[in-house]
N, CA, C and O of each residue as an XYZ file, in Angstrom:
436
protein
N     -46.253     -1.053     10.751
C     -46.539      0.367     10.680
C     -46.023      0.901      9.354
O     -44.920      0.555      8.930
N     -46.790      1.717      8.716
C     -46.412      2.353      7.478
C     -45.210      3.253      7.728
O     -45.268      4.104      8.616
N     -44.099      3.094      6.963
C     -42.914      3.930      7.202
C     -43.198      5.417      7.125
O     -42.495      6.209      7.753
N     -44.223      5.821      6.364
C     -44.527      7.241      6.257
C     -45.186      7.789      7.522
O     -45.258      9.005      7.705
N     -45.667      6.901      8.394
C     -46.315      7.367      9.614
C     -45.354      7.419     10.806
O     -45.754      7.819     11.899
N     -44.108      7.026     10.612
C     -43.116      7.063     11.686
C     -42.586      8.486     11.823
O     -42.246      9.127     10.829
N     -42.520      8.968     13.041
C     -42.018     10.307     13.321
C     -40.738     10.215     14.141
O     -40.581      9.323     14.975
N     -39.844     11.134     13.895
C     -38.608     11.194     14.674
C     -38.839     12.017     15.933
O     -39.554     13.019     15.911
N     -38.235     11.587     17.014
C     -38.293     12.305     18.281
C     -36.876     12.382     18.831
O     -36.098     11.438     18.693
N     -36.547     13.494     19.446
C     -35.214     13.652     20.025
C     -35.284     13.426     21.532
O     -36.202     13.900     22.201
N     -34.315     12.704     22.049
C     -34.237     12.427     23.484
C     -33.522     13.590     24.174
O     -33.047     14.512     23.511
N     -33.449     13.544     25.490
C     -32.745     14.590     26.232
C     -31.259     14.580     25.870
O     -30.689     13.524     25.593
N     -30.647     15.744     25.874
C     -29.225     15.871     25.597
C     -28.448     15.364     26.801
O     -28.712     15.761     27.936
N     -27.496     14.490     26.546
C     -26.628     13.977     27.601
C     -25.271     14.656     27.473
O     -24.779     14.869     26.365
N     -24.667     14.996     28.610
C     -23.363     15.658     28.564
C     -22.572     15.347     29.826
O     -23.119     14.962     30.859
N     -21.268     15.530     29.699
C     -20.376     15.403     30.852
C     -19.241     16.400     30.665
O     -18.679     16.523     29.576
N     -18.915     17.101     31.727
C     -17.829     18.077     31.715
C     -16.510     17.319     31.834
O     -16.339     16.512     32.748
N     -15.587     17.571     30.925
C     -14.331     16.809     30.952
C     -13.439     17.184     32.131
O     -12.450     16.498     32.388
N     -13.759     18.247     32.847
C     -12.975     18.554     34.056
C     -13.165     17.471     35.112
O     -12.367     17.367     36.044
N     -14.233     16.651     34.971
C     -14.495     15.554     35.916
C     -13.838     14.241     35.493
O     -13.934     13.251     36.217
N     -13.179     14.213     34.344
C     -12.553     12.971     33.867
C     -11.433     12.537     34.804
O     -10.646     13.356     35.279
N     -11.378     11.227     35.061
C     -10.387     10.670     35.979
C      -9.518      9.592     35.335
O      -8.611      9.063     35.977
N      -9.789      9.264     34.071
C      -9.094      8.166     33.421
C      -9.876      6.867     33.512
O      -9.485      5.872     32.903
N     -10.973      6.856     34.259
C     -11.870      5.700     34.365
C     -13.194      6.050     33.692
O     -13.548      7.223     33.566
N     -13.919      5.022     33.263
C     -15.201      5.263     32.606
C     -16.213      5.866     33.565
O     -16.313      5.461     34.723
N     -16.968      6.849     33.061
C     -18.065      7.487     33.790
C     -19.296      7.470     32.882
O     -19.178      7.571     31.661
N     -20.471      7.342     33.487
C     -21.712      7.333     32.714
C     -21.900      8.665     32.001
O     -21.674      9.727     32.580
N     -22.312      8.599     30.745
C     -22.651      9.786     29.962
C     -24.162      9.949     30.028
O     -24.886      9.466     29.157
N     -24.631     10.629     31.061
C     -26.064     10.787     31.277
C     -26.703      9.500     31.754
O     -26.052      8.651     32.363
N     -27.980      9.371     31.469
C     -28.765      8.211     31.896
C     -28.887      7.205     30.752
O     -28.621      7.551     29.601
N     -29.285      5.961     31.052
C     -29.529      4.999     29.970
C     -30.614      5.543     29.033
O     -31.507      6.278     29.456
N     -30.519      5.168     27.762
C     -31.504      5.660     26.788
C     -32.850      4.992     27.034
O     -32.910      3.828     27.430
N     -33.920      5.730     26.798
C     -35.258      5.216     27.089
C     -35.924      4.545     25.894
O     -36.934      3.858     26.049
N     -35.361      4.741     24.701
C     -35.927      4.161     23.479
C     -34.799      3.629     22.603
O     -33.637      3.982     22.805
N     -35.130      2.793     21.643
C     -34.141      2.304     20.687
C     -33.625      3.472     19.852
O     -34.405      4.304     19.389
N     -32.322      3.532     19.663
C     -31.684      4.655     18.977
C     -31.639      4.412     17.476
O     -31.185      3.359     17.029
N     -32.107      5.374     16.703
C     -32.003      5.321     15.242
C     -30.841      6.168     14.739
O     -30.138      5.775     13.808
N     -30.641      7.331     15.354
C     -29.546      8.233     14.979
C     -28.931      8.765     16.269
O     -29.642      9.125     17.207
N     -27.590      8.810     16.304
C     -26.942      9.401     17.470
C     -25.748     10.212     17.024
O     -25.112      9.920     16.011
N     -25.457     11.249     17.815
C     -24.335     12.132     17.515
C     -23.541     12.361     18.795
O     -24.082     12.808     19.806
N     -22.255     12.048     18.736
C     -21.332     12.357     19.821
C     -20.553     13.598     19.422
O     -20.087     13.701     18.287
N     -20.408     14.549     20.350
C     -19.636     15.765     20.119
C     -18.650     15.908     21.266
O     -19.022     15.803     22.435
N     -17.392     16.148     20.924
C     -16.367     16.400     21.935
C     -15.831     17.801     21.691
O     -14.972     17.998     20.831
N     -16.333     18.780     22.444
C     -15.835     20.142     22.268
C     -14.799     20.484     23.335
O     -14.598     21.651     23.672
N     -14.148     19.454     23.858
C     -13.133     19.668     24.894
C     -11.738     19.688     24.275
O     -11.568     19.513     23.069
N     -10.760     19.903     25.127
C      -9.367     19.908     24.684
C      -8.683     18.570     24.964
O      -7.454     18.490     24.961
N      -9.473     17.515     25.208
C      -8.932     16.183     25.479
C      -9.653     15.142     24.613
O     -10.836     15.292     24.310
N      -8.935     14.094     24.222
C      -9.573     12.967     23.554
C     -10.450     12.231     24.557
O     -10.164     12.227     25.755
N     -11.513     11.612     24.068
C     -12.399     10.823     24.927
C     -12.592      9.454     24.286
O     -12.614      9.328     23.061
N     -12.731      8.442     25.115
C     -12.995      7.087     24.656
C     -14.421      6.727     25.051
O     -14.848      7.011     26.170
N     -15.159      6.101     24.135
C     -16.558      5.736     24.344
C     -16.648      4.234     24.616
O     -15.902      3.444     24.038
N     -17.567      3.849     25.500
C     -17.815      2.449     25.813
C     -19.308      2.226     26.017
O     -20.029      3.133     26.436
N     -19.769      1.008     25.716
C     -21.171      0.672     26.015
C     -21.276     -0.279     27.202
O     -22.381     -0.654     27.595
N     -20.138     -0.674     27.782
C     -20.194     -1.538     28.957
C     -19.400     -0.980     30.139
O     -19.401     -1.572     31.218
N     -18.724      0.151     29.946
C     -17.965      0.762     31.031
C     -16.674      0.047     31.354
O     -16.013      0.367     32.342
N     -16.308     -0.923     30.524
C     -15.085     -1.699     30.747
C     -14.182     -1.654     29.520
O     -12.988     -1.376     29.625
N     -14.760     -1.928     28.367
C     -14.000     -2.024     27.118
C     -14.111     -0.747     26.296
O     -15.144     -0.076     26.299
N     -13.018     -0.420     25.586
C     -13.010      0.721     24.677
C     -13.730      0.322     23.394
O     -13.431     -0.718     22.807
N     -14.696      1.164     22.953
C     -15.431      0.856     21.728
C     -15.242      1.889     20.633
O     -15.383      1.562     19.454
N     -14.931      3.116     20.986
C     -14.777      4.173     19.983
C     -13.945      5.290     20.574
O     -13.986      5.541     21.778
N     -13.182      5.966     19.711
C     -12.406      7.128     20.148
C     -13.082      8.385     19.610
O     -13.568      8.402     18.479
N     -13.107      9.421     20.416
C     -13.682     10.698     20.030
C     -12.612     11.763     20.267
O     -12.496     12.297     21.370
N     -11.828     12.071     19.222
C     -10.740     13.037     19.387
C     -11.247     14.416     19.816
O     -12.392     14.780     19.549
N     -10.392     15.160     20.473
C     -10.752     16.507     20.915
C     -11.228     17.354     19.733
O     -10.670     17.286     18.638
N     -12.257     18.145     19.975
C     -12.763     19.039     18.943
C     -13.431     18.346     17.770
O     -13.491     18.912     16.678
N     -13.936     17.128     17.969
C     -14.530     16.386     16.852
C     -15.947     15.922     17.196
O     -16.433     16.107     18.312
N     -16.585     15.316     16.202
C     -17.901     14.715     16.407
C     -18.062     13.572     15.423
O     -17.335     13.489     14.433
N     -19.004     12.700     15.689
C     -19.400     11.720     14.690
C     -20.871     11.411     14.847
O     -21.427     11.467     15.944
N     -21.490     11.083     13.727
C     -22.913     10.772     13.656
C     -23.057      9.351     13.139
O     -22.382      8.954     12.190
N     -23.937      8.591     13.768
C     -24.274      7.249     13.290
C     -25.768      7.230     13.016
O     -26.579      7.495     13.904
N     -26.123      6.911     11.774
C     -27.517      6.823     11.361
C     -27.805      5.369     11.041
O     -27.480      4.888      9.955
N     -28.419      4.666     11.991
C     -28.698      3.245     11.826
C     -29.819      2.983     10.838
O     -29.961      1.861     10.352
N     -30.612      3.988     10.533
C     -31.766      3.786      9.650
C     -31.530      4.337      8.251
O     -32.459      4.364      7.443
N     -30.319      4.774      7.945
C     -30.028      5.322      6.621
C     -30.245      4.267      5.540
O     -29.909      3.096      5.716
N     -30.802      4.699      4.442
C     -31.010      3.852      3.262
C     -31.878      2.635      3.536
O     -31.784      1.642      2.814
N     -32.705      2.688      4.544
C     -33.595      1.589      4.877
C     -34.839      1.682      4.011
O     -35.533      2.698      4.018
N     -35.114      0.643      3.278
C     -36.315      0.625      2.451
C     -37.422     -0.168      3.124
O     -38.552      0.311      3.220
N     -37.123     -1.355      3.585
C     -38.104     -2.181      4.278
C     -37.405     -2.962      5.375
O     -36.176     -3.018      5.430
N     -38.187     -3.554      6.234
C     -37.622     -4.391      7.287
C     -37.118     -3.568      8.449
O     -37.313     -2.354      8.509
N     -36.478     -4.238      9.353
C     -35.996     -3.587     10.568
C     -34.670     -2.887     10.335
O     -33.818     -3.371      9.590
N     -34.510     -1.755     10.976
C     -33.251     -1.017     10.929
C     -32.384     -1.449     12.101
O     -32.889     -1.934     13.114
N     -31.090     -1.272     11.957
C     -30.206     -1.469     13.096
C     -30.561     -0.423     14.138
O     -31.042      0.656     13.794
N     -30.333     -0.727     15.388
C     -30.533      0.262     16.431
C     -29.916     -0.215     17.734
O     -29.847     -1.415     18.001
N     -29.467      0.738     18.543
C     -29.088      0.399     19.905
C     -30.383      0.247     20.684
O     -31.288      1.066     20.524
N     -30.499     -0.771     21.519
C     -31.754     -0.997     22.242
C     -31.960     -0.005     23.386
O     -31.018      0.620     23.873
N     -33.217      0.118     23.796
C     -33.540      0.911     24.977
C     -32.730      0.385     26.159
O     -32.377     -0.793     26.201
N     -32.445      1.243     27.094
C     -31.681      0.951     28.315
C     -30.176      0.836     28.095
O     -29.449      0.472     29.019
N     -29.695      1.139     26.890
C     -28.248      1.171     26.668
C     -27.672      2.358     27.433
O     -28.204      3.467     27.380
N     -26.585      2.108     28.137
C     -25.877      3.170     28.862
C     -24.553      3.403     28.150
O     -23.822      2.452     27.874
N     -24.238      4.652     27.853
C     -22.954      4.996     27.257
C     -22.035      5.549     28.335
O     -22.478      6.207     29.276
N     -20.757      5.270     28.179
C     -19.735      5.706     29.120
C     -18.623      6.397     28.356
O     -18.386      6.099     27.185
N     -17.934      7.331     29.026
C     -16.783      8.006     28.442
C     -15.660      8.062     29.471
O     -15.893      8.062     30.680
N     -14.434      8.108     28.952
C     -13.281      8.304     29.835
C     -12.252      9.149     29.099
O     -12.261      9.242     27.871
N     -11.385      9.747     29.860
C     -10.318     10.557     29.300
C      -9.560     11.238     30.419
O      -9.746     10.942     31.600
N      -8.709     12.151     30.017
C      -7.929     12.941     30.954
C      -8.680     14.242     31.224
O      -9.303     14.805     30.324
N      -8.616     14.709     32.454
C      -9.314     15.949     32.810
C      -8.887     17.087     31.889
O      -7.707     17.246     31.575
N      -9.871     17.871     31.466
C      -9.599     18.982     30.567
C     -10.663     20.052     30.715
O     -11.328     20.145     31.746
N     -10.816     20.855     29.677
C     -11.868     21.870     29.651
C     -12.791     21.574     28.484
O     -12.350     21.100     27.437
N     -14.078     21.856     28.668
C     -15.079     21.561     27.645
C     -15.911     20.360     28.057
O     -15.771     19.845     29.166
N     -16.782     19.916     27.152
C     -17.702     18.824     27.462
C     -17.815     17.836     26.308
O     -17.439     18.125     25.173
N     -18.341     16.670     26.633
C     -18.701     15.655     25.646
C     -20.222     15.547     25.685
O     -20.821     15.497     26.760
N     -20.843     15.511     24.503
C     -22.303     15.487     24.393
C     -22.763     14.276     23.595
O     -22.036     13.763     22.743
N     -23.968     13.831     23.880
C     -24.609     12.767     23.124
C     -26.035     13.189     22.817
O     -26.829     13.428     23.727
N     -26.365     13.281     21.513
C     -27.713     13.560     21.048
C     -28.288     12.266     20.483
O     -27.597     11.532     19.777
N     -29.550     11.986     20.792
C     -30.178     10.733     20.377
C     -31.528     11.020     19.726
O     -32.327     11.810     20.229
N     -31.757     10.356     18.592
C     -33.029     10.447     17.883
C     -33.612      9.034     17.768
O     -32.888      8.067     17.527
N     -34.911      8.936     17.942
C     -35.558      7.630     17.835
C     -36.882      7.771     17.103
O     -37.403      8.875     16.941
N     -37.417      6.644     16.665
C     -38.678      6.631     15.927
C     -39.837      6.587     16.911
O     -39.785      5.896     17.929
N     -40.874      7.330     16.591
C     -42.041      7.375     17.457
C     -43.281      7.116     16.629
O     -44.390      7.108     17.163
């Protein structure tokens, strides 16, 4: 496919209220339906959150009041870009607090 004909599409916003945090991993929305090209995690709560892709191991920390963006397709000229595959489920854990953790996902269409 010609790279100029690829369009970006945004998936549904995933969120979890940190008042439900128990110290164990909980699913952050539903598994993704498409391969992820860009994703943004936002933690607007008063607690740190830990991110996991298997619900068992810690993979990333998301400090309170912070966000991070990962662009797997940045600076791609040709060939395949990195991406999380469809059906990936993200999990978060932390201490109960106020506010929410969000996940925004963009994919190529």
